[in-house]
Structure formats: C-alpha cells, structure tokens
N, C-alpha and C positions, 0 to 999 in steps of 0.2 A: 503494499499500500504506499509506502513511503515513496518508491521510485514513481507511482503513479500520482502522487502528490506534486512531487517536482515536476513531472511533464505536463501536469495540469498550469502549475504557475508559470511556468515558461510559456506555454501556448497563450495563457490568457494575457501576458505581459505585466502581470501584478509584480509589484517591487515590495509591496508589504503583504504580509499573510491575510487571507480572509477566513474568518472564524466561524464555525457553526456550532451549535449546541444540541448535543444528542438527548431527546426526550423520546426515544424509539417507542415507548409504550404508550404515550398520549394519544397518538391516532387512533389505536385500537380501542382504548377506552373512551375516548371523547365522542367517536364516531360511531361507537357500536359495531366495530368490524371484527370479524373473526381473526385472531393473531395467528400467523403461519409458524408458529414457534421461533427457534433459531434463527430462521431465515429472515425475520424481522430485523435482524441486527445487521445482517448483510446489506439488505435493501436500504436501511438507514444511512450506512455509510455511504453507498452509491449513489443516493439521492442527493446527499451534501456534496459529493465530488461533482455531479451533474450541473449542480447550482453553482458552481465555481468555488465552493470552500476547500480551501487546501489545508486547513488545520480544523481538528474536530475536537471540542471540548467535551469530554464524558461526562455524563450526568453521575458524578461520583458521590452524590449524597447530600444529604441535608441532616433530616434526624435519623435516617436510615440510608444504607449504602444499596447500590444496584449492580455489585459485583461480589466476586468471593473474596473473603478476607479471614485470614488467620488471626487478626488482632483480637485481643480479648474485648469483651463487653461490645462487640459490634452486632447492629440489628439490621438484617437484610430486609430490603422492601418485600413488604407482603408476608413477613415471618410472623407478625403477631395479629394478622387478619387481612383480609383482602378488600375491605370496604374503604373506597376514596370518596368523599362527598356522594355517598350513597349509592357508588356504582361498583360492581365487582370488579377487581383487577386481579382475579385469580389466574390469569394467563401469564402474568408476570412471574408469579411463583414457579408455575409450570416450566417456563423457560429457564428460570434461574435454577431449578433443581436439575435440569439438564445440561445446561453450560454455564460458564461464566460469561455475562453479556460482554464485559470489557475485554476479555480474552478473546473471546470469538471474534470481536470486532476487528482486532488486531492481527488476527490470522490473513 
C-alpha cells in the first residue's frame, strides 16, 4: 500500500499529504447496509485512495479501540455491548473477532 500511496501522490501532483479518516463501520451502521465482513476494511482503504487521500488516519479509538491490543485495560469496540445510539453495531464485533481491522487494512 505504501508504494500505491507514493504513486498516487506523484500522479496527483500533491506536494503535501492528503489525509482521510477511517470510520469503516459508520457507512454500514448509519445507512443500515449489510457489512461484507473484513472486505469492508479493504474497501475503505481503496475508496480513500480513489478519492486522492494518500495518508489514512485509522480510527484508533476514543473510549474504545477498533484494533487488537495486548495493552492492559483496553476495551475493544462493541466488547461491552453493540448498541450505539440505539442501532446495533454487532457486525463490528463480528469483524473484530475475525481480524484486526488495522492490521488487515495494512496488508
């Protein structure tokens, strides 16, 4: 992906990085769309690249994290329930049980 980012920046003529923020789960929750599992992570990165973002800031957490961590006292997203604003985000836990979203996006 790093090579892809360099080629994208070179082709765009950007001298400064263009940042995007990964909120890969929001589309599926906010628009009530079925999540395709870990494929959603790959799609998220690809869509940012297509939009000209050559740096991606991963949603690394606020009160919870959406990546696998061995740090003590860390709570993963949806670990203590899947309701966010009255909407079920259970698909997030399913993806996170299968793969680490951050590591999967880096592949």
